[in-house]
C-alpha positions as CSV (number, residue, x, y, z in Angstrom):
1,X,85.2,-38.1,48.9
2,X,88.7,-36.8,49.5
3,X,89.3,-35.9,53.2
4,X,91.6,-33.2,54.5
5,X,94.1,-35.8,55.9
6,X,94.6,-37.3,52.4
7,X,94.9,-33.9,51.0
8,X,97.5,-32.9,53.6
9,X,99.4,-36.1,53.5
10,X,102.1,-34.7,51.2
11,X,102.3,-31.5,53.2
12,X,102.8,-33.5,56.4
13,X,105.6,-35.4,54.9
14,X,107.4,-32.3,53.6
15,X,106.9,-30.5,57.0
16,X,108.4,-33.6,58.8
17,X,111.6,-33.5,56.7
18,X,111.7,-29.7,57.3
19,X,111.4,-30.3,61.0
20,X,114.2,-32.8,61.0
21,X,116.5,-30.6,58.9
22,X,116.8,-33.1,56.1
23,X,114.6,-31.4,53.3
24,X,116.1,-31.4,49.9
25,X,115.9,-28.5,47.6
26,X,113.2,-30.2,45.4
27,X,111.1,-30.9,48.5
28,X,111.5,-27.3,49.6
29,X,110.5,-26.1,46.1
30,X,107.5,-28.4,46.3
31,X,106.5,-27.1,49.8
32,X,107.0,-23.6,48.6
33,X,104.7,-24.2,45.7
34,X,101.9,-25.8,47.8
35,X,102.1,-22.9,50.2
36,X,101.9,-20.5,47.4
37,X,99.0,-22.0,45.7
38,X,96.8,-23.2,48.6
39,X,95.8,-20.8,51.3
40,X,94.5,-23.5,53.5
41,X,97.9,-25.2,53.4
42,X,99.5,-22.0,54.2
43,X,97.3,-21.6,57.3
44,X,98.2,-25.2,58.3
45,X,101.9,-24.3,57.8
46,X,101.8,-21.4,60.0
47,X,99.9,-23.3,62.7
48,X,102.5,-26.2,62.4
49,X,105.5,-23.9,62.9
50,X,103.7,-22.2,65.9
51,X,102.8,-25.6,67.3
52,X,106.4,-26.9,67.0
53,X,107.7,-23.9,68.7
54,X,105.2,-24.2,71.6
55,X,105.9,-28.0,71.9
56,X,109.6,-27.4,72.0
57,X,109.3,-24.8,74.6
58,X,107.0,-27.1,76.6
59,X,109.4,-29.9,76.4
60,X,112.5,-27.9,77.5
61,X,110.4,-26.4,80.5
62,X,109.2,-29.8,81.7
63,X,112.1,-32.0,80.7
64,X,110.0,-34.3,78.6
65,X,110.4,-35.6,75.1
66,X,108.9,-33.5,72.4
67,X,105.6,-35.1,71.2
68,X,105.3,-35.8,67.5
69,X,103.9,-32.9,65.7
70,X,102.3,-35.0,63.1
71,X,100.1,-36.7,65.6
72,X,99.1,-33.6,67.2
73,X,98.4,-32.1,63.8
74,X,96.4,-35.1,62.8
75,X,94.4,-34.8,66.0
76,X,93.9,-31.1,65.3
77,X,92.9,-31.8,61.8
78,X,90.5,-34.6,62.9
79,X,89.0,-32.2,65.6
80,X,88.7,-29.7,63.0
81,X,87.0,-32.1,60.8
82,X,84.6,-32.9,63.6
83,X,84.0,-29.2,64.2
84,X,83.6,-28.8,60.6
85,X,81.3,-31.7,60.4
86,X,79.3,-30.4,63.4
87,X,79.2,-27.1,61.8
88,X,78.2,-28.6,58.5
89,X,75.5,-30.6,60.3
90,X,74.4,-27.6,62.2
91,X,74.5,-25.6,59.0
92,X,72.6,-28.3,57.2
93,X,70.1,-28.2,60.2
94,X,69.9,-24.5,60.1
95,X,69.5,-24.6,56.3
96,X,66.8,-27.3,56.7
97,X,65.1,-25.2,59.4
98,X,65.5,-22.2,57.2
99,X,64.1,-24.1,54.3
100,X,61.3,-25.5,56.4
101,X,60.7,-21.9,57.6
102,X,60.8,-20.7,54.1
103,X,58.5,-23.4,53.0
104,X,56.3,-22.6,56.0
105,X,56.4,-18.9,55.1
106,X,55.8,-19.7,51.5
107,X,52.9,-21.9,52.5
108,X,51.6,-19.2,54.7
109,X,52.0,-16.7,52.1
110,X,50.3,-18.8,49.6
111,X,47.6,-19.5,52.1
112,X,47.4,-15.8,52.7
113,X,47.4,-15.2,49.0
114,X,44.7,-17.8,48.6
115,X,42.7,-16.2,51.4
116,X,43.2,-12.8,49.7
117,X,42.2,-14.2,46.4
118,X,39.2,-16.0,47.8
119,X,38.3,-12.7,49.6
120,X,38.6,-10.8,46.4
121,X,36.6,-13.6,44.6
122,X,33.9,-13.5,47.2
123,X,34.0,-9.7,47.0
124,X,33.7,-9.9,43.2
125,X,30.9,-12.5,43.6
126,X,29.2,-10.4,46.1
127,X,29.6,-7.3,43.9
128,X,28.3,-9.2,41.0
129,X,25.3,-10.2,43.2
130,X,25.0,-6.6,44.3
131,X,25.1,-5.5,40.7
132,X,22.6,-8.1,39.8
133,X,20.4,-7.0,42.7
134,X,21.0,-3.4,41.8
135,X,20.2,-4.1,38.1
136,X,17.2,-6.0,39.2
137,X,16.3,-3.1,41.6
138,X,17.0,-0.6,38.9
139,X,14.9,-2.6,36.5
140,X,12.2,-3.0,39.0
141,X,12.4,0.7,39.9
142,X,12.6,1.7,36.3
143,X,9.5,-0.5,35.6
144,X,7.8,1.0,38.6
145,X,8.9,4.4,37.6
146,X,7.7,3.7,34.0
147,X,4.4,2.5,35.4
148,X,4.2,5.6,37.6
149,X,5.0,7.8,34.7
150,X,2.5,6.1,32.6
151,X,-0.1,6.4,35.3
152,X,0.8,10.0,36.0
153,X,0.9,10.6,32.2
154,X,-2.4,8.9,31.8
155,X,-3.8,10.8,34.8
156,X,-2.4,14.1,33.4
157,X,-3.7,13.2,29.9
158,X,-7.0,12.1,31.3
159,X,-7.6,14.9,33.8
160,X,-5.3,17.8,33.0
161,X,-4.7,17.8,29.2
162,X,-7.6,18.5,26.8
163,X,-9.5,15.3,25.9
164,X,-11.9,14.7,23.1
165,X,-15.3,14.1,24.8
166,X,-17.9,15.1,22.1
167,X,-18.4,16.2,18.5
168,X,-20.5,18.6,16.7
169,X,-23.4,16.6,15.2
170,X,-25.3,19.6,13.8
171,X,-24.8,23.3,13.5
172,X,-26.7,26.2,12.0
173,X,-25.3,29.7,11.5
174,X,-23.1,29.0,14.4
175,X,-20.0,31.1,15.4
176,X,-17.6,30.7,18.4
177,X,-16.0,33.6,20.2
178,X,-12.2,33.8,20.5
179,X,-11.4,30.7,18.7
180,X,-10.9,29.4,15.3
181,X,-12.6,26.2,16.0
182,X,-14.9,25.0,13.2
183,X,-18.6,24.7,13.6
184,X,-18.9,22.1,10.9
185,X,-20.6,18.8,11.5
186,X,-18.1,16.1,12.8
187,X,-15.8,18.7,14.4
188,X,-14.4,17.0,17.5
189,X,-14.6,19.0,20.8
190,X,-12.2,18.9,23.7
191,X,-12.6,19.5,27.3
192,X,-12.7,23.2,28.0
193,X,-14.7,26.4,27.7
194,X,-16.5,27.6,24.7
195,X,-18.6,30.7,23.9
196,X,-21.3,30.6,21.3
197,X,-21.8,33.9,19.8
198,X,-24.6,33.2,17.4
199,X,-26.6,30.3,15.9
200,X,-27.1,26.8,17.2
201,X,-24.9,23.7,17.7
202,X,-25.9,20.2,18.5
203,X,-23.2,18.5,20.5
204,X,-23.1,14.7,20.9
205,X,-21.1,13.5,23.9
206,X,-19.0,10.4,23.7
207,X,-21.4,8.6,26.2
208,X,-24.4,9.4,24.0
209,X,-26.1,12.5,25.5
210,X,-27.2,15.1,22.9
211,X,-27.2,18.8,23.8
212,X,-28.6,21.7,21.7
213,X,-27.0,24.9,22.6
214,X,-28.6,28.2,21.5
215,X,-26.5,31.3,21.3
216,X,-25.6,33.5,23.1
217,X,-24.2,30.9,25.5
218,X,-21.1,30.1,27.5
219,X,-20.4,26.4,28.1
220,X,-17.6,24.2,29.4
221,X,-17.2,20.5,28.5
222,X,-15.9,18.7,31.6
223,X,-15.9,15.1,30.4
224,X,-17.8,12.7,28.3
225,X,-20.8,12.8,30.6
226,X,-20.8,16.2,32.1
227,X,-20.9,19.9,31.1
228,X,-21.2,23.3,32.6
229,X,-23.5,26.1,31.5
230,X,-22.5,29.5,32.8
231,X,-24.9,31.5,30.8
232,X,-27.5,30.7,28.0
233,X,-30.0,28.1,27.1
234,X,-29.8,24.5,26.1
235,X,-31.8,21.3,25.6
236,X,-30.4,18.0,26.7
237,X,-31.6,14.4,26.1
238,X,-30.2,10.8,26.7
239,X,-31.5,8.7,23.9
240,X,-29.8,5.5,25.3
241,X,-29.3,3.8,28.6
242,X,-25.5,4.3,28.2
243,X,-26.0,8.1,28.4
244,X,-28.1,8.0,31.6
245,X,-26.4,10.0,34.4
246,X,-25.5,12.9,32.1
247,X,-25.1,16.0,34.3
248,X,-25.3,19.7,33.5
249,X,-23.9,22.1,36.2
250,X,-24.7,25.7,36.6
251,X,-23.2,28.4,38.9
252,X,-25.8,27.6,41.6
253,X,-27.1,24.1,40.8
254,X,-26.8,20.9,38.9
255,X,-29.2,18.6,37.1
256,X,-28.5,14.9,36.6
257,X,-30.4,13.0,34.0
258,X,-32.0,9.6,34.7
259,X,-33.4,8.9,31.4
260,X,-35.1,12.1,30.1
261,X,-35.2,15.2,28.1
262,X,-35.0,18.6,29.7
263,X,-34.4,22.3,29.0
264,X,-32.1,24.5,31.0
265,X,-31.6,28.3,31.1
266,X,-29.1,30.3,33.0
267,X,-29.3,34.1,33.4
268,X,-26.1,36.1,32.7
269,X,-24.6,37.6,35.7
270,X,-26.4,36.2,38.7
271,X,-26.7,32.6,37.5
272,X,-30.4,32.2,38.1
273,X,-31.3,28.7,36.7
274,X,-34.5,27.3,35.3
275,X,-35.1,23.7,34.6
276,X,-38.1,22.3,32.5
277,X,-38.5,18.7,32.2
278,X,-40.0,17.5,28.9
279,X,-39.8,13.7,29.3
280,X,-38.8,11.4,32.2
281,X,-37.3,12.5,35.5
282,X,-34.2,14.4,36.6
283,X,-32.4,15.0,39.9
284,X,-31.9,18.6,40.9
285,X,-29.1,19.6,43.2
286,X,-28.6,23.0,44.7
287,X,-25.1,24.3,45.1
288,X,-22.8,24.8,42.1
289,X,-19.2,25.4,41.0
290,X,-18.5,27.5,44.1
291,X,-20.3,25.7,46.8
292,X,-21.0,22.0,47.5
293,X,-24.4,20.4,46.7
294,X,-26.7,20.8,49.6
295,X,-30.2,19.5,48.6
296,X,-31.7,17.3,46.0
297,X,-35.2,16.7,44.7
298,X,-36.8,14.8,41.7
299,X,-38.3,16.8,39.0
300,X,-40.7,14.9,36.8
301,X,-42.3,15.4,33.3
302,X,-44.0,18.6,32.7
303,X,-42.6,20.1,35.8
304,X,-40.3,23.1,36.2
305,X,-38.2,24.6,38.9
306,X,-36.2,27.9,39.4
307,X,-33.2,28.2,41.8
308,X,-32.7,31.6,43.4
309,X,-29.1,32.8,43.0
310,X,-28.9,34.2,46.5
311,X,-30.7,31.8,48.8
312,X,-30.3,28.7,46.6
313,X,-34.0,28.0,47.4
314,X,-35.9,26.0,44.8
315,X,-39.1,27.4,43.5
316,X,-41.8,25.6,41.6
317,X,-42.7,27.6,38.4
318,X,-45.1,27.1,35.5
319,X,-43.8,24.5,32.9
320,X,-43.1,26.2,29.6
321,X,-41.6,23.9,26.9
322,X,-42.1,26.4,24.1
323,X,-39.2,28.5,25.2
324,X,-36.8,25.6,24.4
325,X,-35.8,23.9,21.1
326,X,-36.7,20.3,21.7
327,X,-34.9,18.7,18.8
328,X,-32.5,19.5,15.9
329,X,-35.6,19.6,13.5
330,X,-37.0,22.3,15.7
331,X,-33.7,24.2,15.3
332,X,-34.0,23.8,11.5
333,X,-37.3,25.5,11.6
334,X,-36.7,27.9,14.4
335,X,-38.0,31.4,13.3
336,X,-36.9,34.7,15.0
337,X,-39.5,37.5,14.7
338,X,-39.6,41.1,15.6
339,X,-42.3,43.9,15.7
340,X,-45.7,43.0,14.3
341,X,-44.5,39.6,13.0
342,X,-45.7,36.6,15.0
343,X,-44.8,33.0,14.5
344,X,-47.7,30.5,15.2
345,X,-46.3,26.9,15.7
346,X,-49.6,25.2,14.6
347,X,-51.2,26.1,11.4
348,X,-55.0,26.5,11.7
349,X,-57.4,24.3,9.8
350,X,-58.6,27.2,7.7
351,X,-56.9,30.3,6.3
352,X,-60.0,31.6,4.5
353,X,-61.1,35.2,5.1
354,X,-62.6,35.9,8.4
355,X,-61.3,32.5,9.8
356,X,-58.0,33.5,11.5
357,X,-58.1,37.2,12.3
358,X,-55.7,39.6,14.0
359,X,-55.7,43.4,13.7
360,X,-52.2,43.9,15.0
361,X,-49.9,41.1,13.6
362,X,-48.5,39.5,10.4
363,X,-48.9,35.8,11.3
364,X,-46.5,33.3,10.1
365,X,-46.9,29.5,9.6
366,X,-44.7,26.6,8.4
367,X,-46.6,24.9,5.7
368,X,-44.3,22.3,4.2
369,X,-40.9,21.1,5.5
370,X,-38.4,19.4,3.3
371,X,-40.8,19.0,0.3
372,X,-39.6,17.8,-3.1
373,X,-41.3,19.8,-5.8
374,X,-43.3,17.7,-8.2
375,X,-43.7,20.6,-10.6
376,X,-41.6,23.7,-11.2
377,X,-42.6,26.8,-9.3
378,X,-42.4,30.5,-10.3
379,X,-41.3,32.9,-7.5
380,X,-40.6,36.5,-7.4
381,X,-37.0,37.5,-6.5
382,X,-35.5,40.6,-5.0
383,X,-33.8,43.3,-7.0
384,X,-30.6,45.0,-6.0
385,X,-30.1,46.2,-3.3
386,X,-32.3,43.4,-2.0
387,X,-35.7,45.1,-2.1
388,X,-39.1,44.0,-3.3
389,X,-41.8,46.6,-3.7
390,X,-45.4,45.6,-4.7
391,X,-46.0,48.8,-6.8
392,X,-42.9,48.3,-8.9
393,X,-43.2,44.5,-9.3
394,X,-42.5,43.2,-12.7
395,X,-42.5,39.6,-14.1
396,X,-39.0,40.2,-15.0
397,X,-38.1,39.7,-11.3
398,X,-39.7,36.0,-11.6
399,X,-37.4,33.0,-11.6
400,X,-38.1,29.3,-11.8
401,X,-37.4,26.8,-9.1
402,X,-37.3,23.5,-10.9
403,X,-39.2,20.3,-10.2
404,X,-37.2,17.9,-7.9
405,X,-35.8,20.8,-5.7
406,X,-36.2,20.3,-2.0
407,X,-37.8,23.3,-0.3
408,X,-39.6,24.6,2.8
409,X,-42.7,26.8,2.5
410,X,-43.9,29.4,4.9
411,X,-47.0,31.6,4.7
412,X,-47.4,35.2,5.9
413,X,-51.1,35.8,6.7
414,X,-52.8,39.1,7.4
415,X,-56.6,39.1,8.1
416,X,-58.0,42.0,10.0
417,X,-60.9,41.6,12.3
418,X,-62.0,45.1,11.4
419,X,-61.9,45.5,7.7
420,X,-61.1,49.1,6.6
421,X,-63.0,50.9,4.0
422,X,-62.2,53.5,1.4
423,X,-58.6,54.7,1.5
424,X,-58.1,53.8,5.1
425,X,-55.0,51.8,5.7
426,X,-52.9,50.5,8.6
427,X,-49.2,50.0,8.6
428,X,-47.5,47.0,10.2
429,X,-43.7,46.6,10.4
430,X,-41.4,43.8,11.7
431,X,-39.0,41.3,10.6
432,X,-38.5,37.5,10.4
433,X,-35.2,35.6,10.3
434,X,-35.3,32.1,8.7
435,X,-32.7,29.4,9.6
436,X,-31.8,29.0,5.9
437,X,-31.7,31.3,2.8
438,X,-34.8,32.6,1.2
439,X,-35.1,31.3,-2.4
440,X,-38.0,33.6,-3.4
441,X,-41.6,34.8,-2.6
442,X,-45.0,34.1,-4.2
443,X,-47.0,37.4,-4.1
444,X,-49.8,37.2,-6.7
445,X,-53.2,35.5,-6.0
446,X,-52.7,33.4,-9.2
447,X,-49.3,32.1,-8.1
448,X,-50.7,31.4,-4.6
449,X,-53.7,29.4,-5.8
450,X,-51.4,27.5,-8.3
451,X,-49.1,26.5,-5.5
452,X,-51.6,25.7,-2.7
453,X,-51.9,22.1,-3.5
454,X,-48.2,21.5,-3.8
455,X,-46.8,23.9,-1.1
456,X,-49.8,24.5,1.2
457,X,-50.2,22.7,4.5
458,X,-52.0,19.4,4.1
459,X,-55.5,19.6,5.6
460,X,-55.7,23.4,5.7
461,X,-58.4,25.1,3.6
462,X,-57.2,27.9,1.3
463,X,-60.1,27.9,-1.2
464,X,-62.9,30.4,-1.0
465,X,-66.6,30.0,-1.4
466,X,-66.8,32.9,-3.8
467,X,-64.2,34.6,-5.9
468,X,-64.7,38.1,-4.2
469,X,-61.6,37.7,-1.9
470,X,-59.4,35.9,-4.4
471,X,-58.0,38.9,-6.2
472,X,-57.1,40.5,-3.0
473,X,-55.2,37.5,-1.6
474,X,-51.6,38.6,-2.7
475,X,-49.9,41.8,-1.9
476,X,-49.7,42.7,-5.6
477,X,-53.4,43.0,-5.8
478,X,-55.2,45.8,-4.1
479,X,-55.7,49.5,-4.4
480,X,-52.2,50.8,-4.9
481,X,-50.8,50.5,-1.5
482,X,-46.9,49.8,-1.5
483,X,-45.8,46.8,0.4
484,X,-42.1,46.5,0.9
485,X,-39.9,43.6,1.8
486,X,-36.1,44.0,2.4
487,X,-33.9,41.0,2.2
488,X,-30.5,40.8,4.1
489,X,-27.2,40.0,2.4
490,X,-27.3,36.4,3.6
491,X,-30.9,36.1,2.4
492,X,-32.0,34.8,5.9
493,X,-33.9,37.9,7.2
494,X,-37.0,39.7,5.7
495,X,-37.8,43.2,7.0
496,X,-41.4,44.0,6.3
497,X,-43.2,47.3,5.8
498,X,-46.8,46.5,4.9
499,X,-49.5,49.1,4.4
500,X,-52.8,47.0,4.8
501,X,-56.4,47.3,4.0
502,X,-57.8,44.0,5.1
503,X,-56.5,40.6,3.7
504,X,-53.1,39.8,2.3
505,X,-50.8,36.6,2.0
506,X,-47.2,36.0,0.9
507,X,-45.7,32.4,0.5
508,X,-42.0,32.3,1.2
509,X,-39.8,29.5,-0.2
510,X,-36.6,28.6,1.8
511,X,-33.8,26.1,1.4
512,X,-34.6,22.8,3.0
513,X,-32.1,21.6,5.6
514,X,-29.6,18.8,4.5
515,X,-30.6,15.2,5.3
């Protein structure tokens, strides 16, 4: 490493000869060049000249020899070098301190950065955990919400929306009011209200109870084991244990089945309710749709009760099962009559003259139900516009019902207690409505006798000891009286206008119900 002394050696030599006054032109040119090209040498040159001047002045003032400038300059340079070295060391120390401070700051900054990054990482991790918990919570909440929605939907679907709770197992001439709901067999029925305008329907509930509703009636299907009868008449039965507990509510009472068959009627307007138990037992509750149940009692077989609509008091009444339709078979053979026409449920053992007499009625009996003809049968039909008159009857009106046809037969029977004589006659009028269309009528004594064995009631005697009554058995035979039958457009109803003398019979053939 070149020191300042070595660097300035040539300068010192030139300055020495300059001070002594013996500098050559070449040396002077050299000095001038050094001072022109090196600012530091120029500074030393100025300091040197000033130092020489000061020393000279000092020596003159004190009478001492002038010290050598070179030595003083060397000392100055060396001191300068020391100062520079100290400054350099100090600078180096400062730079080292600054570097250490910078490193420290860099380390602190790095640590702070690390802490910040770690904080961010922890925040991200915490956020991820939060999001995971949130997703889990959302999923759980969604699952819970879905479950609640499902439960609420199920509840709504179960309790608020209409549910299928029953179906029509049979119907006859049925018609609903204010709805296009079919009355065909197999029609599914929902919860809700129904108004039966006419006919009959048999409703089978999903839990097994069977109910026959007779028009006019207003009902409400409440669930698979419960219904409401606002007005009308019905018969209910529970053929299986699964159906036990079936309940019918009325405006003022309720009846709960415990394995039985019962009939129930409700008056329109005041809601007066009658209960007749055919089989088993029921539990009767008073109360109804507008008041809670207050009392209960057991009603047993062959017992009947009436509930007063005002006091809700339960009254024991006479049992009368005949006012109800017990089974669908009864519906299939239910006859409606008016006027002098009277339906007798049980046919007597003998229908010979003087055996089953009545002055005021045309009596009606079912003879055969669902009978398949072994031989063809000739019947009289009705001419337009649906009228049959005995005085104008012609065999041209006859038609054949072939063997193998399935029919029901019914007998109209007139046998006066007091036989009229001469031209005396009595007029009886009324009507009968059958559950199915009329196929034709048998009106002559010969046709009646010919069909007794096939269509007459088994065990009932139709034969006569003598032939004196035989010719008077049909409405065609007689002394010229005109017996008239009108048939409705649907062939279900016969309106009768008979002018009678003593004894007459008419056999009516009707379509049999489907299997």
